[in-house]
TIBAKOL-410367 format. One line per field, with one value per residue (C-alpha): x, y, z; residue number from 1. Coordinates in pm, 1 decimal, decimal comma. Each point is the difference from the previous one (the first is absolute). Example, Ala and Ser with C-alpha at 12.3 -4.5 7.8 and 13.67 -1.06 7.14 Angstrom:
<tises>
x 1230,0  137,0
y -450,0  344,0
z 780,0  -66,0
seq 1  2
</tises>
This chain:
<tises>
x 13603,2  -49,0  152,6  -57,6  -366,8  -168,6  -342,7  -122,0  140,3  -150,0  -12,9  331,1  29,1  72,9  378,5  14,5  359,5  111,0  328,8  26,2  14,0  185,4  16,6  315,1  -46,0  311,6  -26,5  357,4  69,2  54,6  -209,0  226,3  -162,9  -320,5  135,3  39,6  -183,8  -36,4  79,2  -278,5  -129,3  -102,8  -158,0  -376,0  -221,2  -369,8  84,2  159,1  361,9  125,9  131,5  -335,3  -176,0  244,2  -35,7  -383,9  -58,1  263,7  -158,3  -338,7  125,6  -80,7  266,9  283,5  114,1  292,7  77,0  343,3  86,7  364,7  56,3  282,8  233,4  -151,6  -353,5  -154,9  -214,1  -110,0  -86,9  -190,1  -200,4  -86,1  -131,9  -179,7  -338,5  104,7  -44,1  84,5  210,3  123,8  187,2  350,3  223,4  188,6  329,8  291,2  94,2  337,1  144,8  -147,0  -337,3  179,4  162,9  -334,7  -185,5  271,5  -30,0  -378,7  41,8  241,9  -249,3  -256,3  250,8  73,0  -367,3  20,0  -205,3  0,6  -255,0  -91,6  125,5  -155,3  255,6  -169,7  116,8  -171,5  -1,9  -270,9  -299,5  -263,3  61,4  -323,2  -117,1  -65,5  368,7  119,1  -217,5  114,9  364,3  -62,5  -204,8  256,8  288,7  -197,3  -20,0  357,0  221,7  289,8  -72,2  -298,2  -10,6  -279,2  73,2  -156,8  52,5  211,1  -206,5  270,5  297,1  311,7  354,0  338,9  263,1  372,8  247,1  -24,6  -373,7  -70,9  -250,8  175,5  -301,9  -378,0  -118,9  -323,3  -273,6  -197,2  267,5  20,2  -193,0  21,8  -7,5  -164,5  -23,0  -105,3  235,9  -57,5  279,0  71,2  159,7  313,1  121,2  -42,7  189,7  277,1  17,5  35,5  278,2  189,4  -9,2  113,8  296,4  89,9  -17,1  -263,3  -221,7  -159,0  -321,5  -300,9  -270,2  -0,2  -116,5  336,7  178,0  -181,7  77,9  370,4  -32,3  -136,8  -361,0  -282,6  -221,2  -362,1  -216,1  -369,1  -209,0  73,3  -228,8  25,2  -133,4  291,6  234,1  320,5  19,2  350,4  6,3  -180,1  -225,0  -119,7  -134,1  -159,5  -185,7  -101,2  -156,9  -146,0  -284,6  -29,0  -338,8  -173,5  -236,1  -27,0  -363,3  -123,4  -187,8  -152,8  -69,4  -178,0  35,8  -177,9  76,0  -135,1  105,2  -176,7  186,6  94,0  241,5  346,7  209,9  72,9  -119,1  187,8  -80,6  197,2  279,6  36,4  -67,8  -215,2  -63,4  -371,0  -212,5  -129,1  132,8  -196,4  -151,7  185,3  179,4  313,0  107,4  -334,3  136,3  -317,8  211,4  237,5  -293,8  -210,2  303,2  81,6  -357,6  10,7  311,7  -134,1  -326,7  175,3  170,1  -321,2  203,9  -234,4  15,5  212,1  -197,9  72,4  383,4  12,7  -294,6  -74,0  -55,3  374,7  180,0  328,8  -148,0  -99,0  142,1  186,2  129,7  -227,0  278,4  77,6  -346,0  29,6  356,2  -139,6  -286,4  246,9  231,9  -299,9  -40,8  367,6  9,2  -279,8  215,3  -210,9  59,4  -160,0  -92,6  -184,2  -131,2  -277,5  -141,3  -254,8  -7,7  -323,7  7,6  -66,4  330,4  299,2  91,0  163,0  145,8  309,0  95,0  -102,1  354,7  136,9  -292,5  67,6  367,2  -84,2  -244,6  238,9  274,0  -223,7  -134,4  339,7  -119,9  90,2  -177,8  -142,8  -218,6  -181,6  -285,3  -166,7  -311,5  -173,4  -353,8  -255,6  -360,5  -146,1  -76,2  -223,2  33,8  248,0  300,0  -200,1  -67,1  368,5  -58,2  256,9  169,4  -12,1  207,5  -95,2  275,8  30,9  293,5  81,4  237,7  85,9  28,9  144,9  -244,1  108,7  -101,5
y 12521,8  359,0  17,7  383,4  -30,4  -82,5  -11,8  337,4  81,6  188,8  385,9  157,1  207,1  368,2  51,5  287,9  98,6  272,1  29,0  110,9  -291,0  -12,6  -277,4  -76,6  -219,0  -163,2  -6,7  29,3  -364,6  -125,0  -323,1  -217,8  -325,7  109,6  -32,5  238,7  329,7  309,3  -32,6  -201,1  301,7  158,4  -308,5  -42,1  -218,9  3,9  288,2  220,5  71,8  -208,2  318,3  180,3  -296,7  -9,9  373,3  19,5  -155,8  218,8  314,2  -124,8  -16,2  330,6  -60,3  21,8  367,4  -67,8  -247,8  -24,3  -239,7  -84,3  -77,2  -115,0  215,1  86,4  -109,8  357,1  -52,1  -341,3  130,7  304,8  -233,2  -234,0  266,8  212,2  90,9  -16,1  345,6  -12,7  255,6  -270,3  -169,2  162,0  28,8  -328,2  -58,5  -157,5  -340,5  -185,4  -323,1  -214,7  -3,9  91,0  308,8  102,5  -15,3  205,8  266,3  10,4  44,5  278,4  176,6  -28,4  142,5  299,8  75,0  -6,7  -311,3  -195,7  -255,0  -350,0  -116,4  -289,2  -147,5  -198,7  -184,8  145,1  -354,6  -86,1  161,1  -191,7  156,6  82,2  300,2  -242,3  -109,2  349,3  91,7  -312,3  111,7  337,3  -120,8  -270,4  231,2  231,3  -296,3  -135,7  301,6  -38,1  -251,4  -212,6  -228,4  -210,3  -375,8  -323,7  -347,1  -241,3  -290,9  -195,4  -170,5  213,4  -145,8  164,2  -150,8  11,5  93,3  -342,2  9,0  -249,8  72,3  151,9  85,4  -15,5  300,6  -40,0  119,3  156,3  250,1  119,5  266,2  177,0  377,5  265,5  376,8  258,7  -1,8  262,0  181,7  294,7  240,3  112,5  -338,6  -145,7  285,5  -35,5  -375,7  69,8  259,8  -229,8  -287,1  229,0  126,1  -361,6  -99,1  -252,5  -41,8  -338,6  62,3  -136,0  190,4  288,3  -226,8  -189,7  330,2  102,2  -344,6  66,8  338,0  -169,1  104,4  -252,6  -76,2  -108,8  -180,5  18,7  -220,6  46,7  -36,4  -303,4  223,5  240,6  -186,4  137,9  -13,1  -137,1  -229,2  12,2  -283,3  229,2  245,5  -273,5  -132,1  355,0  69,2  -343,0  -176,3  -349,7  -160,9  324,1  228,2  365,1  88,6  353,6  142,6  335,2  162,3  331,5  234,0  307,1  232,3  334,5  245,8  306,4  327,3  134,4  258,5  1,2  150,9  -291,0  -335,0  -307,0  -135,9  -295,9  52,1  375,8  271,3  270,7  341,2  55,8  229,3  -316,2  -337,0  -329,8  -187,6  -339,7  -247,9  -18,1  267,1  -17,6  -58,6  -106,5  -86,0  -241,2  -152,2  -61,6  -153,9  -217,0  -136,2  -57,6  -222,6  -180,0  -56,2  -144,2  -242,6  -71,4  78,0  220,6  375,2  278,3  -10,4  -370,9  49,7  356,3  35,0  358,5  -127,0  -75,1  308,1  -101,5  122,5  342,6  264,0  -271,5  73,8  -193,5  -84,5  -300,6  -129,3  -7,0  -146,5  -270,3  -80,3  -9,5  -237,6  -232,6  -16,8  -78,9  -256,2  -187,5  -10,1  272,0  313,8  330,6  103,8  333,4  235,5  230,8  279,7  267,1  277,5  181,0  345,5  364,3  91,7  -10,9  -18,1  -334,7  88,5  185,3  -296,7  -289,9  -100,3  19,4  -215,6  -256,1  -24,6  -26,7  -282,5  -184,6  21,9  -137,3  -281,0  -88,5  32,2  225,5  337,0  -87,6  -255,9  279,4  201,4  288,9  201,2  270,6  131,1  195,6  -106,4  315,8  139,5  -286,8  -213,4  23,4  53,7  263,8  186,0  -15,1  -213,5  -257,0  -186,9  -353,4  -235,6  -302,7  -246,6  -308,6  -237,2  -250,3  -275,5  -348,2  -291,9  -352,8  -286,3  -369,5  -136,9
z 13127,2  88,5  355,1  26,7  -3,9  331,6  150,2  128,9  334,6  287,3  19,7  63,3  319,8  -28,0  31,8  243,1  87,7  245,6  -214,3  -364,6  -238,7  -332,1  -258,8  -191,2  -308,9  -147,9  -384,1  -113,2  -82,0  -362,6  44,2  -215,2  130,1  -147,1  -351,9  -276,6  -9,7  226,9  367,7  165,0  201,5  -334,6  -157,5  -8,2  219,1  -95,5  -233,2  272,5  82,4  296,7  171,7  -36,7  158,8  282,5  65,3  4,7  350,7  165,8  -148,2  114,2  361,4  173,3  269,4  -258,1  -50,2  -240,6  -277,1  -153,5  -283,7  -73,7  -370,5  -210,3  -200,6  -337,5  94,1  31,1  -309,3  102,5  339,9  -132,7  -229,0  291,8  227,0  -267,8  138,4  364,7  150,0  357,7  183,1  236,2  -293,9  -2,9  -307,6  -61,7  165,8  -204,9  143,6  27,7  -129,8  290,6  171,7  327,0  -168,2  -153,3  336,7  163,7  -265,9  40,8  370,3  -55,2  -220,4  277,9  246,8  -223,4  20,0  383,2  34,5  323,9  102,8  -148,5  -344,6  -188,7  -244,1  -279,8  -316,3  -303,9  -143,3  253,1  -187,6  196,9  342,0  173,5  198,7  291,4  1,5  -9,1  297,4  188,1  -44,2  133,7  304,6  83,8  2,9  238,5  234,7  -18,3  -59,9  -245,1  -285,9  -105,1  -309,8  -153,7  10,3  -113,4  136,9  -210,6  -127,9  -176,2  170,3  -31,7  -5,0  7,0  -222,5  12,4  -284,6  -142,8  -29,3  281,8  268,0  299,3  216,8  12,3  214,5  192,8  -227,8  284,4  58,1  -353,7  -181,6  -337,7  20,7  -232,0  -29,3  100,7  288,7  262,9  195,8  208,4  -246,9  180,8  121,7  -350,2  -157,4  270,0  -63,8  -373,4  48,0  231,0  -238,8  -281,7  225,8  79,0  -381,6  75,4  -305,2  14,4  175,5  -190,8  197,2  245,7  284,5  -25,6  28,2  300,4  157,7  -76,1  172,7  314,0  -22,3  70,3  -301,8  65,2  -252,5  -86,1  -230,8  -363,6  -303,2  -226,2  -285,6  42,1  -237,3  -150,2  -389,1  -66,6  -305,1  -333,7  117,4  281,3  -263,5  -203,5  316,3  102,1  -349,0  -83,0  165,8  -155,1  39,9  84,0  -189,3  99,5  28,2  -13,0  301,2  52,5  334,5  87,2  291,4  134,0  278,0  122,5  280,1  128,1  19,3  336,3  151,2  -154,9  -276,1  -225,5  -141,2  -106,1  -347,6  -121,5  235,3  -95,9  254,2  -161,4  160,7  62,4  219,6  181,2  108,8  36,3  285,2  6,3  224,3  -221,5  -235,2  -174,0  -349,0  -195,2  -305,1  170,1  201,4  -316,2  -181,6  291,4  9,3  -374,8  26,8  306,3  -185,6  -300,8  241,9  189,7  302,6  209,1  -1,1  151,6  322,7  41,6  -5,7  138,9  238,2  102,6  354,5  22,2  133,2  -169,9  -335,8  136,2  -233,9  -202,5  -346,3  -235,5  -246,6  216,7  -39,5  -384,0  25,4  222,9  -247,3  -290,8  188,8  47,1  -370,6  -57,9  292,6  -193,6  -311,9  -159,7  -207,3  18,9  -359,1  63,9  264,0  -102,8  223,8  -18,3  265,4  62,8  164,9  -67,1  151,6  22,8  -371,0  -73,2  -350,3  120,5  220,3  -241,1  -103,3  362,0  117,9  -274,5  98,1  374,2  -65,5  -244,3  268,6  277,2  -205,6  -156,2  -366,1  -292,2  -0,2  -345,4  168,9  216,9  -141,9  179,7  -97,0  193,3  -14,1  185,5  89,5  -157,2  339,5  93,4  302,7  281,6  -224,7  -198,7  321,1  86,2  311,3  -95,5  -284,0  -137,8  -213,4  -213,2  -94,4  -230,8  22,4  -274,1  108,8  -123,4  235,9  -68,0  -7,9  -52,9  -340,1
seq 1  2  3  4  5  6  7  8  9  10  11  12  13  14  15  16  17  18  19  20  21  22  23  24  25  26  27  28  29  30  31  32  33  34  35  36  37  38  39  40  41  42  43  44  45  46  47  48  49  50  51  52  53  54  55  56  57  58  59  60  61  62  63  64  65  66  67  68  69  70  71  72  73  74  75  76  77  78  79  80  81  82  83  84  85  86  87  88  89  90  91  92  93  94  95  96  97  98  99  100  101  102  103  104  105  106  107  108  109  110  111  112  113  114  115  116  117  118  119  120  121  122  123  124  125  126  127  128  129  130  131  132  133  134  135  136  137  138  139  140  141  142  143  144  145  146  147  148  149  150  151  152  153  154  155  156  157  158  159  160  161  162  163  164  165  166  167  168  169  170  171  172  173  174  175  176  177  178  179  180  181  182  183  184  185  186  187  188  189  190  191  192  193  194  195  196  197  198  199  200  201  202  203  204  205  206  207  208  209  210  211  212  213  214  215  216  217  218  219  220  221  222  223  224  225  226  227  228  229  230  231  232  233  234  235  236  237  238  239  240  241  242  243  244  245  246  247  248  249  250  251  252  253  254  255  256  257  258  259  260  261  262  263  264  265  266  267  268  269  270  271  272  273  274  275  276  277  278  279  280  281  282  283  284  285  286  287  288  289  290  291  292  293  294  295  296  297  298  299  300  301  302  303  304  305  306  307  308  309  310  311  312  313  314  315  316  317  318  319  320  321  322  323  324  325  326  327  328  329  330  331  332  333  334  335  336  337  338  339  340  341  342  343  344  345  346  347  348  349  350  351  352  353  354  355  356  357  358  359  360  361  362  363  364  365  366  367  368  369  370  371  372  373  374  375  376  377  378  379  380  381  382  383  384  385  386  387  388  389  390  391  392  393  394  395  396  397  398  399  400  401  402  403  404  405  406  407  408  409  410  411
</tises>
């Protein structure tokens, strides 16, 4: 059973936050329960490092201004290999972790404090690579509503019993009062750092998550609805289930996308998530990124899941000026939620200017980061229209995209 795959969910709301938001990913564990091999955060799921998959949705969330990863001692090469191809200024240099998760989180918080950060921090276990952009946004919004701490939770479906030292049942707690919790957990930064420092000063090292530490410090902890797909990879069997789909055949699907925008007043255009200086801007509801819009439609077309206007209607003011990378991240997450894989993204940009060649590699990296795929799976070509048509007259620019994916179908 592939418990991390779920039916497509509704469109995530934008995660507007009046306070700066940082993400802290804990990747310092050794993963001994996962069996022999590299630490689990550096193993592959669907051909991609677990850590890279966990990072992608956080880097696709525009509200997040800083991402810190805490890694184990001696894991520098493993980390560099896992994040190769990710080119995002928000991703800080890795921070060395400690011997326990609690110690590692404290060190990550201290690294943020040294940079002068204050605001909202999302603490996430790197061993949860199926975290969605929707859940990240829900964490940010929930903390804005409740104040100090907010954690994703799911109701318990099995009966839970507490046993005594002899192994006999001592208590059966009411199931309707029990939940299981996940990450990312959202906190006000300074209270969480203060709680960590106080626990360290008191030599208390047994906290299994940051919410428990905040409870100990006397802060209220709110919950919001978690995601059943957001599983934690712990044992070797978890990896086998994540990579195997018994009884399913992956069928190739191809989708196409096209977008065009007219030039207007401005000094830059966005192409594939990269800001390029130009003597004009574009007329658009969002940031007018024809590359991202075409790719998003190509993925949605391969899924037979509507188009970009279905999910991000231009009539909705919340998308005015929005960064288009989140649209592509959303479409890519729809593929993964269906148990699918993105095999290739191919794009042609049509314009007389600006010149695309000098920015080709940066655009490929930005697209790969937003889609959560290796940069080798992104191809970009650019052409003119030989001075014919609206692009030839320099009235605008266009993009054509093809997305090749595989989706599971029952035998």
